[in-house]
C-alpha positions in Angstrom: 0.0 0.0 0.0 1.4 3.3 -1.0 1.5 6.5 1.0 -1.3 8.1 -1.0 -3.5 5.0 -0.5 -3.0 5.3 3.2 -3.9 9.0 3.1 -7.0 8.3 1.0 -8.0 5.6 3.5 -7.5 8.0 6.4 -9.6 10.7 4.7 -12.4 8.1 4.1 -12.4 7.0 7.8 -12.4 10.6 9.1 -15.5 11.3 7.0 -17.2 8.2 8.4 -16.6 9.4 11.9 -19.8 11.5 11.7 -21.7 8.5 13.1 -24.1 10.6 15.2 -27.3 11.6 13.5 -29.9 14.0 14.8 -33.4 12.8 15.5 -36.4 15.1 15.2 -40.1 14.9 16.1 -42.2 13.8 13.2 -45.2 15.7 14.4 -46.5 18.2 16.9 -47.5 16.4 20.1 -46.4 14.6 23.2 -43.2 12.5 23.2 -43.6 9.0 24.5 -40.9 6.4 25.3 -41.1 3.3 23.1 -41.9 1.1 26.1 -45.1 3.1 26.7 -46.5 2.4 23.2 -49.8 0.4 23.4 -48.5 -2.3 21.0 -46.1 -5.1 22.3 -44.3 -5.3 19.0 -43.1 -1.7 19.6 -43.1 -1.5 23.4 -41.0 -4.7 23.8 -38.6 -3.4 21.2 -39.1 -6.4 18.9 -38.6 -4.1 15.9 -35.9 -1.9 17.6 -35.5 1.0 19.9 -37.2 4.3 19.3 -40.0 6.6 20.5 -43.5 7.7 19.6 -45.3 11.0 19.5 -49.0 11.3 20.3 -50.0 13.9 17.6 -52.0 17.1 17.9 -52.3 17.3 14.1 -51.8 15.1 11.1 -48.8 16.7 9.4 -46.0 14.1 9.6 -42.4 15.0 8.8 -39.3 12.9 8.4 -37.7 12.3 11.8 -34.2 12.1 10.3 -32.2 13.3 7.3 -31.7 10.5 4.9 -33.1 8.7 1.9 -36.5 7.0 1.6 -35.9 3.2 1.3 -39.6 2.1 1.2 -43.1 3.4 1.3 -45.5 0.6 2.3 -48.4 0.0 -0.2 -50.9 0.8 2.6 -49.1 4.2 3.1 -49.1 3.8 6.9 -45.3 3.4 7.1 -42.1 4.8 5.6 -38.6 3.4 5.8 -35.7 5.9 5.8 -31.9 5.2 5.7 -29.8 7.8 7.5 -26.4 8.8 6.2 -24.8 7.0 9.1 -26.4 3.6 8.1 -29.1 3.6 10.7 -32.5 2.5 9.3 -35.6 4.2 10.6 -39.2 3.1 10.3 -42.0 5.7 10.7 -45.1 3.8 11.6 -48.2 6.0 11.5 -50.7 4.7 14.1 -51.1 1.3 15.5 -52.8 -1.6 13.6 -53.3 0.8 10.8 -52.2 -1.6 8.0 -55.9 -2.8 8.1 -57.1 0.6 6.9 -55.6 0.0 3.5 -54.1 3.5 3.2 -57.4 5.4 3.5 -56.4 7.9 6.3 -52.9 8.5 4.8 -51.8 10.9 2.1 -48.1 9.8 1.9 -46.3 11.9 -0.5 -42.6 10.7 -0.5 -41.3 8.2 -2.9 -38.5 5.6 -2.7 -35.1 7.0 -3.4 -36.2 10.5 -2.4 -33.8 12.5 -0.1 -35.6 13.8 3.0 -34.8 16.2 5.8 -36.5 17.2 9.0 -38.4 19.8 6.9 -39.8 17.2 4.5 -43.5 16.4 5.0 -43.8 12.7 4.4 -47.5 12.2 5.0 -50.7 13.8 6.1 -52.8 11.6 8.4 -56.5 12.0 8.9 -56.6 11.7 12.8 -60.4 11.8 12.8 -60.5 8.8 10.5 -58.1 7.0 12.8 -60.3 7.8 15.8 -63.4 6.7 13.9 -61.7 3.4 13.1 -60.8 3.1 16.8 -57.0 3.1 16.0 -54.3 4.4 18.3 -52.8 7.5 16.7 -49.3 7.1 18.1 -46.7 8.0 15.4 -43.9 5.5 16.1 -40.3 6.0 15.1 -38.1 2.8 15.3 -34.5 2.1 14.5 -34.9 -1.2 12.8 -31.2 -2.3 12.4 -30.2 -2.3 16.0 -27.0 -4.3 15.2 -25.8 -1.0 13.6 -26.9 1.3 16.5 -24.4 2.3 19.1 -26.7 4.5 21.2 -29.9 6.4 21.1 -30.5 9.4 23.4 -33.6 11.5 23.6 -35.2 14.3 25.7 -37.5 13.3 28.5 -40.6 11.3 27.7 -43.8 13.4 28.3 -42.2 16.5 26.7 -44.3 18.6 24.4 -42.6 18.5 21.0 -43.0 20.3 17.7 -42.6 18.8 14.2 -38.9 19.0 13.1 -37.9 19.9 16.6 -34.7 18.3 17.9 -35.4 15.4 20.3 -32.1 13.6 20.4 -29.6 11.6 18.5 -28.8 8.1 17.3 -25.2 7.0 16.9 -24.1 4.2 14.5 -21.6 1.6 15.6 
């Protein structure tokens, strides 16, 4: 390996040291710890660590900067990959897959770059209530093998969409 290869490698590693990614609230509302979510799949962290926000309105924004990996056909969930490799699932409401997309106007597409200011969906909260569905907007880090740590502000805090609530660090 030549000197220049070594330098290139060093440059590459130094750029990868930005392993911490900011996490933002996807919606206006009340921040809830993942273990307080009324669905054991989320509360027992079967899908990963994260948090939820009980919304006061239906405007849902990306909780991280990254690239949309998937938009579920039922529009109730969006998968986003952060630049640091952490994968994030935004799951809108609980047991909402059964609603076949009706209360969701999800506007992002696969491959789209998103930031905390990107509205990813509008959710009809009245339709969720009418269908007797929990309106928790759940954010889960689905590839926990790549997550070093997740820190967030206190559960119970009132948060605003795109407001800083913590960070997730990749291993």
